Every structure is written in structure tokens, then in C-alpha cells.
N, C-alpha and C positions, 0 to 999 in steps of 0.2 A: 828264850829267857824273858820272863815277865818283869817289867820294871815296877818298882814300888815307889818311884819318885812321886812326891806329893808337893804341890804348890799351894800355899795358903796365903791369903792376905793378912795384914797385921791384925785386923779385928774380924776378919772373915772366918766363917766356919767351913767354907767350901774347900774340899780337897779334890785335886785333879790327879788321877792315877792313870798314866799312859798304859796302853795295852802292850807295848813293846813290839807291836807290828807296824806295818806301813802307815796305818791310820787307826784312830779310835782311842778313846779314853773313857774311864768311868768317873762320874762326878758324884761325890758323896758330901753329906752334911748340909743339904739344902732341901727345903720344901718348896717345890715349884709353884705352889699356890700363894706363897708370900716371899717373893724374891726382892731383896732390897737392891739399891743401885750398885753397891760395892760387890755383892754376890753376883749380880748379873754381869758386871764387868769381868769377873773371873770366868764365868761360864762362856761369855762371848769370846774372850781371849782363847779359852780352851777349844772352842769350836773352830776358830781361825787356825789354831795350831794343829788340831787333830782331825778335823773334818767330820767325824762321827762321835757322838757322845752317848753314853749309856747312863740313865738315871734309874736306879733300882728302887722298888718299893713306893713309887708315887701313887697316890690315890686321887686322880684328877677327873673332874667332870669335863664334859665337852667345853663348857664355858671357861674352866680353868686352863685347859690346853690352849684355847684360842687366845686368852688373855696373856699367857706366857709367850706364845708364838709371836704375838704382836710386838713384843719387846725388841724383836729382831728387825721389824719393819712392817710395811703394809702387807696384807695377805691378799692373795689372788683367789678367785673362785675356782674350786676344783671342777674338772670336767664332770658333767652329769651323765650317769648311765641310767638306763631304764629302771634298774633295780634300786637306784638311789632315790627315785622320785618320792617315795613314801617318807623316807628319813628326812628329806629336805623340808617337810612340813613341820618338823620338830626343831631343827637347828640348821642353819646354813653350813655347808662344808667348805672349808678353805684349804688351799695349798699355798705354800709360801716358796717363792723362788728368789734367792738373793740377786741383787742387781750389781 
């Protein structure tokens, strides 16, 4: 049974739709390239509640993704594989591990 529960802030456009499974929710109504503090608070709360979030239809550059990811905290360097050596010349790759 899929849940259609939506949680929105008073002025927030963000909608959190739980998957109805053990974890996961879809986040709607936000452009990750321009997340304000209130919207991010909703996203962060959803991440803590559901562990896995789905954002459909986002058109993010590598820089956009890094910028959004940094809102959760400092990023760690991703392990480098030999096949990644060329792409590292374009943009550093990051992994983020919550503490």
C-alpha cells in the first residue's frame, strides 16, 4: 500500500511522499539548484526519517550536485580508480559520509 502522505512547511513548496516501504520517500516541489533554508530543513528531516530520498526531474551539473551535497556537511574525497584519473582533471569527485 503506497502512502500518499505529504508533509509541507507553512511557506514551503516541498512535498515529502513516503514510499510506504521500510525506507524511502520522494521529494517534490524543489529545484536542488536553488534550495532555501526552509526547504533544506524539510529535505534534511525527510532524509533522517526515510534514509533514502528520490528527487525526480533534476537537471544538475556536477557543481550543482556538489553544492547541494555540501549542505549536509563536509564532503570526503571518493576513492580514485584508474579509470577515474581522466575525469579528475575536470572536476574533483566527492563522497559524503555522515558522521
